[in-house]
C-alpha positions, 0 to 999 in steps of 0.5 A: 596539510588539509584533506578534503573528503569528497562526496559522490559526484553530483548528477548532471543537471538534466538528470536532476531535472528529470528526477525532480519532475517524476510523478513520485518526486518531492517536488510534486509531494510538496505541491500536494502538501501545500494544496492540502494545508492551504487549499479551501475545502471545495478544492481539496474535496473536488480537485484531486480527481481532476489532477488524477485524470491529468496525470493519467493523460500525461503517463501513457505507459501507466495507462497501458498498465492499468488497462492491461490489469483491468482486462486481466481482472475482469476480461475484455470490455468495450473501449468505452468501459475501458476508458471509464474504468481507467479514468476511475483508477487514476481519479480514485488514486489521487483522491486517496493520496490527497485524503491521507495527507488531509487527515494528517494536516490538523485541519479538523477533517475526520475519517469516516469508516466502516468494516466488513468481517469484524468477527474475523479481526476479533478471532485473530486478535483473541490469541494475544500474539499480535496480528499480521495484516496482509494488505495491498495498494487498494483504495485508502491503502495509506489509511488502513493503519488509521482505520485499524488503530481505532480498533486495535489497542496494541498499536499499528506498525506499517511496513512500507517499501522505500520510495525512490525519492528520499525527500518524498519519503520523508515528507510522507512519513512525517504526515503518517507520524502526525496521524499516529502511524509508525512506519518501518521501511522494508530492506533486503536483510533477514534481520529486518524481521527482528523489530517486527517480531518485537512489535508483534510480541507486544501485541501490535498489528503489523501491516505488510503489502502483499501485491508487490515484492521488494527487490531482493526479498524472498517470494513464492509463486501462487495463482492470481486471476488464473495466472502465475504470480509471485507474492512476498514470503514476509508475512508467512515468515513472520507468522511462523516465527511469532505465532501471530495470525495473518489477517487479510484486510483490504480497503476501498474508498466510498466517498470523500474521507469515507472508506471501508475495510474488509477483513477475511478469515485469519490464516494460521501457521505452525511454528515450523510449517511444512512447505505444503502448509506455507503454500496453502497459507500463501494461496489463501492470502492471495485468494482473499486479495483476488476476491476483493479486487474482483469486487473493486477492480478500479480500486487496485492501484497496481502501477507495476509490470506484472512479470516483475512485481516491482514498483515502476512509478518513476 
């Protein structure tokens, strides 16, 4: 007698097609990779903004989110200004995504970067306990690890939220690995912090994004642009457990393969911080992000519902 083990039922064809055509699917990621690997230089340099505008035009819900975020950041503006800045967000997003893959394509392109606040990085690294990089989905978010890798000899580990499409995630992780960046995907277990602590103890920089809280993860309320906001507890917990400082570092795109990293004052927590100390550290961390985003509002790719703080790029 033979027993067959059946897997989960296959989703209906319509559902599979809908999933494949979503903006974060492996289908679109493979198309982007094909263009990056085989397209002529003028194509990879000038076409991404156009595709970003086309995606923005095809995703009205995302346009509304971007418009709402821009008004939240800098107040109301004229419809002309709104349209221009919304377009800049989608164009910049497409350029950043393309250039991150381009640098991993082994075609010989070179990242040009500059930094503000280098003294803050040196102050954070001097303790020799590793560095916790508090980052966000800003221009060049996928290149921050490469920028820091060039200056931080202990290596860089980037903590990422799992993408909806596992195949798309694998393609992106492969590109990051070719660029020399180690990726750890965030989960919902407290044990997920253990390998990150090991990386910090050997002197690595561990980068976590603070503008979104993964489902199931602990968060705390702070203020952002004058309204309540929830930021993840992860960086605070790691800082308390490891003794490593939190260094807010945010990036923006200046031109083709040209990026700037801005490092703020390091944030230190004792090994057993009080609630007041954790709250002050969270406010300082998010405050650094607020200052950066106010300076570069079209470089914040926050395509999410503000009241949920979870990824909605589906």
